[in-house]
C-alpha positions as CSV (number, residue, x, y, z in Angstrom):
1,M,3.1,13.4,-26.5
2,W,0.2,12.2,-24.3
3,H,0.0,11.4,-20.7
4,T,0.3,7.6,-21.8
5,I,3.9,7.8,-23.0
6,I,6.6,7.5,-20.2
7,L,10.2,8.9,-20.5
8,T,12.7,8.4,-17.7
9,K,16.1,9.4,-17.8
10,E,17.6,6.5,-20.1
11,D,15.0,7.1,-22.6
12,L,16.3,11.0,-23.3
13,E,19.8,10.2,-23.6
14,K,18.8,8.3,-26.8
15,F,17.8,11.0,-28.1
16,K,20.7,12.7,-29.3
17,A,19.2,15.4,-31.7
18,L,16.2,16.5,-29.6
19,R,15.8,19.7,-27.9
20,I,11.6,20.3,-26.9
21,I,9.4,17.6,-25.8
22,V,5.4,19.5,-25.4
23,R,3.5,17.4,-23.2
24,I,-0.1,17.7,-25.0
25,G,-1.9,18.7,-21.7
26,S,-1.2,19.9,-18.0
27,G,0.6,17.3,-16.0
28,V,4.1,16.0,-16.6
29,D,5.1,14.0,-13.8
30,N,5.1,11.1,-16.6
31,I,8.6,13.0,-17.9
32,D,11.8,12.9,-16.2
33,V,12.0,17.0,-16.4
34,K,15.1,17.4,-14.2
35,A,17.3,14.9,-16.7
36,A,15.7,16.6,-19.6
37,G,16.5,20.0,-18.5
38,E,20.2,18.8,-17.8
39,L,20.4,17.2,-21.4
40,G,19.1,20.0,-23.0
41,I,15.8,19.2,-23.5
42,A,13.3,21.9,-23.1
43,V,10.1,20.0,-21.5
44,C,6.4,22.5,-22.3
45,N,3.0,21.6,-21.0
46,V,-0.4,23.4,-22.6
47,P,-2.0,24.3,-18.9
48,G,-5.0,26.4,-20.1
49,Y,-6.3,24.6,-22.2
50,G,-9.9,22.3,-21.6
51,V,-10.4,24.2,-18.9
52,E,-14.1,24.3,-19.0
53,E,-14.4,20.8,-19.9
54,V,-12.7,19.4,-16.8
55,A,-14.6,22.5,-14.9
56,D,-17.9,21.1,-15.6
57,T,-17.4,17.3,-15.2
58,T,-16.2,17.9,-11.8
59,M,-19.4,19.6,-11.4
60,C,-21.3,17.1,-13.3
61,L,-19.7,14.5,-11.5
62,I,-20.5,15.8,-8.3
63,L,-24.1,16.8,-8.8
64,N,-23.7,12.7,-9.5
65,L,-22.8,12.1,-6.1
66,Y,-25.7,14.5,-4.8
67,R,-27.8,13.4,-6.8
68,R,-27.4,10.2,-7.5
69,T,-28.2,10.6,-10.7
70,Y,-26.5,8.0,-12.1
71,W,-27.7,5.0,-10.1
72,L,-31.6,5.8,-9.8
73,A,-31.0,6.1,-14.4
74,N,-29.1,2.7,-13.9
75,M,-32.2,1.2,-12.1
76,V,-34.7,2.3,-14.6
77,R,-32.5,0.9,-17.7
78,E,-32.0,-2.7,-15.6
79,G,-36.2,-2.5,-15.1
80,K,-36.8,-1.9,-11.5
81,K,-40.2,-0.3,-11.1
82,F,-41.3,2.6,-9.0
83,T,-44.4,2.9,-8.3
84,G,-44.5,5.3,-4.9
85,P,-42.5,7.3,-3.0
86,E,-41.3,4.3,-0.6
87,Q,-39.9,2.5,-3.9
88,V,-38.1,6.2,-4.7
89,R,-36.9,6.7,-1.2
90,D,-35.3,3.5,-1.3
91,A,-33.4,3.6,-4.1
92,A,-32.5,7.4,-3.3
93,Q,-31.0,6.8,-0.1
94,G,-27.9,8.8,-0.2
95,C,-29.3,12.1,-2.3
96,A,-28.3,15.1,0.1
97,R,-29.3,18.8,-0.5
98,I,-26.4,21.0,-2.1
99,R,-27.7,24.0,-0.3
100,G,-25.8,24.8,2.9
101,D,-23.0,22.2,2.1
102,T,-19.5,22.9,1.6
103,L,-17.3,21.8,-1.2
104,G,-13.1,21.7,-0.5
105,L,-10.9,22.3,-3.0
106,V,-7.6,20.7,-2.4
107,G,-5.7,23.5,-5.1
108,L,-6.8,26.7,-6.7
109,G,-5.4,27.0,-10.2
110,R,-7.5,27.3,-13.5
111,I,-9.3,24.8,-13.0
112,G,-10.0,24.8,-9.6
113,S,-10.8,28.5,-9.3
114,A,-13.5,27.5,-12.3
115,V,-14.9,25.0,-10.1
116,A,-15.4,27.2,-7.3
117,L,-17.1,29.9,-9.2
118,R,-19.7,27.1,-10.8
119,A,-19.6,25.9,-7.2
120,K,-21.0,28.7,-5.9
121,V,-24.0,29.1,-8.0
122,F,-25.3,25.5,-7.1
123,G,-25.1,27.1,-3.1
124,F,-22.1,25.7,-1.6
125,N,-19.7,26.8,0.4
126,V,-16.0,26.6,-1.3
127,S,-13.5,26.3,1.0
128,F,-9.7,25.5,-0.3
129,Y,-6.4,25.0,0.5
130,D,-3.3,26.1,-1.5
131,P,-0.5,27.2,-0.4
132,Y,0.5,28.8,-3.1
133,L,-1.5,31.3,-3.5
134,P,-0.8,35.3,-1.5
135,D,-3.2,36.6,0.9
136,G,-6.7,38.0,-0.7
137,I,-7.5,35.9,-3.5
138,E,-10.3,34.6,-1.2
139,K,-11.6,37.8,-0.8
140,S,-11.7,38.2,-4.3
141,L,-13.8,35.2,-5.6
142,G,-15.5,35.4,-2.8
143,L,-14.0,31.6,-0.8
144,N,-13.2,31.1,2.4
145,R,-9.2,30.0,3.4
146,V,-8.0,27.4,5.4
147,Y,-4.4,26.6,5.8
148,T,-4.0,23.2,6.5
149,L,-4.9,19.9,4.7
150,Q,-6.2,18.9,7.9
151,E,-8.5,21.7,8.5
152,L,-9.9,21.3,4.9
153,L,-10.8,17.6,5.0
154,F,-12.2,17.6,8.5
155,H,-14.7,21.1,7.9
156,S,-15.7,19.5,3.7
157,D,-18.5,17.7,2.8
158,C,-17.2,17.3,-0.3
159,V,-13.9,16.9,-1.7
160,S,-12.5,17.9,-5.2
161,L,-8.7,17.2,-5.8
162,H,-7.1,20.0,-8.5
163,C,-3.5,19.8,-7.6
164,T,-0.9,18.4,-9.9
165,L,1.2,15.1,-9.3
166,N,4.6,15.1,-7.2
167,E,7.1,13.4,-5.4
168,H,5.5,15.1,-2.1
169,N,2.1,14.5,-2.9
170,H,1.4,10.8,-4.2
171,H,-1.4,9.3,-2.7
172,L,-2.7,12.4,-1.0
173,I,-5.6,10.4,0.0
174,N,-4.9,7.5,1.9
175,E,-6.1,5.9,5.0
176,F,-5.0,8.4,7.2
177,T,-5.8,11.0,5.6
178,I,-9.7,9.3,5.0
179,K,-9.8,9.4,8.7
180,Q,-9.6,13.1,8.8
181,M,-12.7,13.3,6.7
182,R,-16.3,14.4,7.4
183,P,-18.2,10.3,8.1
184,G,-20.0,10.4,5.0
185,A,-18.2,12.7,2.8
186,F,-18.0,13.0,-0.9
187,L,-14.7,12.5,-3.0
188,V,-14.7,13.9,-6.5
189,N,-10.5,13.2,-8.9
190,T,-10.1,14.8,-12.0
191,A,-6.5,15.8,-11.3
192,R,-4.4,12.9,-11.2
193,G,-5.2,9.4,-10.7
194,G,-1.7,9.0,-7.8
195,L,-3.4,11.3,-5.8
196,V,-5.3,8.6,-4.2
197,D,-4.9,5.1,-2.9
198,D,-7.3,3.0,-4.1
199,E,-7.1,0.2,-1.6
200,A,-8.1,2.9,0.9
201,L,-10.9,4.3,-0.9
202,A,-12.2,0.8,-1.6
203,H,-12.1,0.5,2.3
204,A,-13.5,3.1,3.1
205,L,-16.4,3.0,0.2
206,K,-17.1,-0.5,1.7
207,Q,-17.5,0.2,5.4
208,G,-19.7,4.2,4.0
209,R,-17.0,6.3,5.8
210,I,-17.0,7.8,2.5
211,R,-20.5,8.0,1.3
212,A,-19.8,8.0,-2.7
213,A,-16.9,8.8,-5.0
214,A,-16.5,10.1,-8.7
215,L,-13.1,9.2,-10.2
216,D,-12.0,9.9,-14.5
217,V,-8.5,9.4,-13.6
218,H,-6.7,6.2,-11.8
219,E,-3.5,5.5,-10.8
220,N,-3.0,2.6,-13.5
221,E,-5.1,2.9,-17.0
222,P,-7.2,1.9,-18.0
223,Y,-8.3,0.5,-14.6
224,N,-8.4,-2.9,-12.9
225,G,-7.6,-2.7,-9.5
226,A,-8.9,-2.6,-5.9
227,L,-11.9,-0.3,-7.1
228,K,-13.6,-2.2,-9.3
229,D,-16.0,-4.3,-6.7
230,A,-16.2,-1.0,-4.5
231,P,-20.1,0.2,-3.6
232,N,-21.0,3.9,-4.5
233,L,-17.9,4.9,-7.0
234,L,-19.0,6.5,-10.1
235,C,-16.1,6.0,-12.5
236,T,-14.7,7.7,-16.4
237,P,-12.1,6.8,-18.8
238,H,-9.9,10.1,-18.4
239,A,-12.5,12.1,-20.6
240,A,-12.7,15.8,-18.6
241,F,-10.7,16.9,-20.7
242,Y,-11.9,15.7,-24.2
243,S,-14.3,18.3,-26.3
244,E,-13.8,18.9,-30.4
245,A,-13.1,22.9,-29.2
246,A,-10.8,21.6,-26.4
247,T,-9.0,19.5,-29.2
248,T,-8.4,21.5,-31.3
249,E,-7.3,24.6,-28.7
250,L,-4.5,21.6,-27.7
251,R,-3.3,20.8,-30.8
252,E,-2.9,24.8,-31.3
253,M,-1.7,26.1,-28.6
254,A,1.3,22.8,-28.4
255,A,2.0,23.6,-31.9
256,S,2.5,27.5,-31.1
257,E,5.1,26.1,-28.5
258,I,6.7,24.8,-31.1
259,R,7.1,27.3,-33.5
260,R,8.9,29.6,-30.6
261,A,11.3,26.8,-30.5
262,I,11.9,27.1,-33.7
263,I,12.6,30.4,-34.1
264,G,13.5,31.1,-31.3
265,N,15.9,30.4,-27.8
266,I,15.8,27.6,-25.7
267,P,14.4,27.9,-22.8
268,D,13.8,31.7,-22.8
269,C,11.4,31.8,-25.9
270,L,9.3,29.3,-24.5
271,R,6.6,30.3,-22.8
272,N,5.3,27.0,-20.9
273,C,8.6,26.0,-20.1
274,V,8.2,24.1,-16.9
275,N,12.3,23.1,-16.3
276,K,13.9,26.2,-17.0
277,E,15.4,25.8,-13.9
278,Y,17.5,23.0,-15.0
279,F,18.5,24.5,-17.9
280,L,20.3,27.2,-15.1
281,R,22.0,24.6,-13.2
282,S,23.4,22.7,-16.3
283,S,24.8,25.4,-18.2
284,T,26.3,26.7,-15.2
285,G,27.5,23.3,-14.0
286,G,29.2,23.0,-17.9
287,G,26.9,20.1,-18.2
288,A,26.1,18.6,-21.6
289,G,22.9,20.7,-21.8
290,G,22.3,24.5,-21.0
291,Y,20.8,26.8,-23.7
292,S,20.4,26.6,-27.7
293,E,21.3,29.7,-29.0
294,G,19.7,29.1,-32.2
295,G,16.6,27.6,-31.6
296,L,15.6,24.1,-33.0
297,Q,17.0,24.8,-37.1
298,Q,20.6,25.6,-35.2
299,A,19.9,22.8,-32.7
300,H,20.0,20.1,-35.9
301,S,21.8,21.8,-38.7
302,T,24.7,18.5,-38.2
303,T,21.8,16.0,-38.1
304,P,18.5,14.9,-40.0
305,L,16.0,16.8,-39.9
306,E,14.0,13.8,-38.6
307,A,13.1,14.7,-34.9
308,P,11.7,11.6,-32.5
309,H,7.9,11.9,-32.0
310,S,5.4,10.1,-29.7
311,A,1.8,8.8,-29.7
312,G,0.0,10.1,-26.6
313,S,-11.1,24.8,-5.5
314,H,-18.8,29.5,2.3
315,G,-19.2,28.9,5.5
316,P,-16.0,29.6,7.7
317,P,-15.0,26.9,9.5
318,S,-14.4,27.4,13.5
319,G,-11.0,26.6,14.0
320,P,-9.2,23.7,13.8
321,P,-10.1,20.2,14.1
322,P,-10.7,18.8,17.2
323,P,-7.4,17.0,18.5
324,S,-8.2,13.1,18.1
325,V,-8.6,13.8,14.8
326,A,-4.9,14.7,14.3
327,V,-4.1,10.9,15.2
328,P,-1.2,9.5,14.3
329,P,0.0,8.2,10.3
330,V,-0.2,4.2,11.6
331,S,2.3,2.4,9.7
332,G,2.9,2.1,6.1
333,V,0.9,5.1,4.6
334,T,3.1,7.1,2.1
335,A,1.7,10.5,2.4
336,P,3.3,12.6,5.1
337,P,1.1,14.3,8.3
338,P,-0.6,17.1,7.9
339,Q,1.6,20.0,9.5
340,E,4.4,19.0,6.4
341,L,1.6,18.5,3.9
342,V,2.7,22.3,2.6
343,S,5.1,20.8,0.1
344,L,2.1,19.6,-1.2
345,F,2.4,21.4,-4.6
346,L,5.7,21.6,-5.0
347,G,5.8,22.6,-8.8
348,R,3.6,24.7,-8.7
349,N,-0.4,23.4,-9.1
350,N,-1.8,24.7,-12.3
351,N,-4.4,21.9,-12.8
């Protein structure tokens, strides 16, 4: 199933013979994975597909923000005349040099790592925040590691998001965290739309607090919200993952997971089951869920074989930021203060 399909506990309870859901992609925030596990339904994802495509798209968006290629191309298309350096200077206001700037990655999973390696080639100093990775990974990749989100935001010229979405990091980029970013920083999101508070970002773009932003994902898709009139914003239609090769790879990996479910014991046979812990709780508690001892064939042995289906991260920062940056959260901000953001990545970011 695709990310556009949402399955709640009530939806899942209607499927009496369902034993496995394979999310065609990495994020599973559109599925109640806990309820699925308790009902004996394995939820799997395909975390390794399209890594190159998303990383390449992320770098494309970052380069567009720094060099303003998108806006300059539109000016030419609209008939603007560039007769001398004065016109170029006026039109290219906001262009920045990449070499020596700090790119801050929130999450260093597969895609975050791929972006980091690409960014270093362009001359970025790359820092990252990821509380789940073991110490030393930064040395093997030649990156700078910081241990709080606050520190990453304060020291980054460009921030790029590469973490999964969960109940702890919804609207991670909000009015409070934007105030911790460097004035005039860039923001890129190719992960999950719900990580960004659209209204707070729109306000920051209009004020110039954030110089420009590039988003491939939005909290509500197709997009129609507070950002539609925001300046210096580049949006793409959740297409960072796509290429013909990636689509083929995606379907093959999903089909392989379903095959493992058919011939093996669920969930032990599955390679990318994200809710196995709820199977264990369910089987221990004597609930309706638990392990399927004979794979899908036995699970469906008394029912018609009609499985339901659906269409669908280097210049090291010099210590923590000054106290004036750590302002208390404003009223209505949904994300927790920085000292509590160690729980940001619950669910392990593979994005």
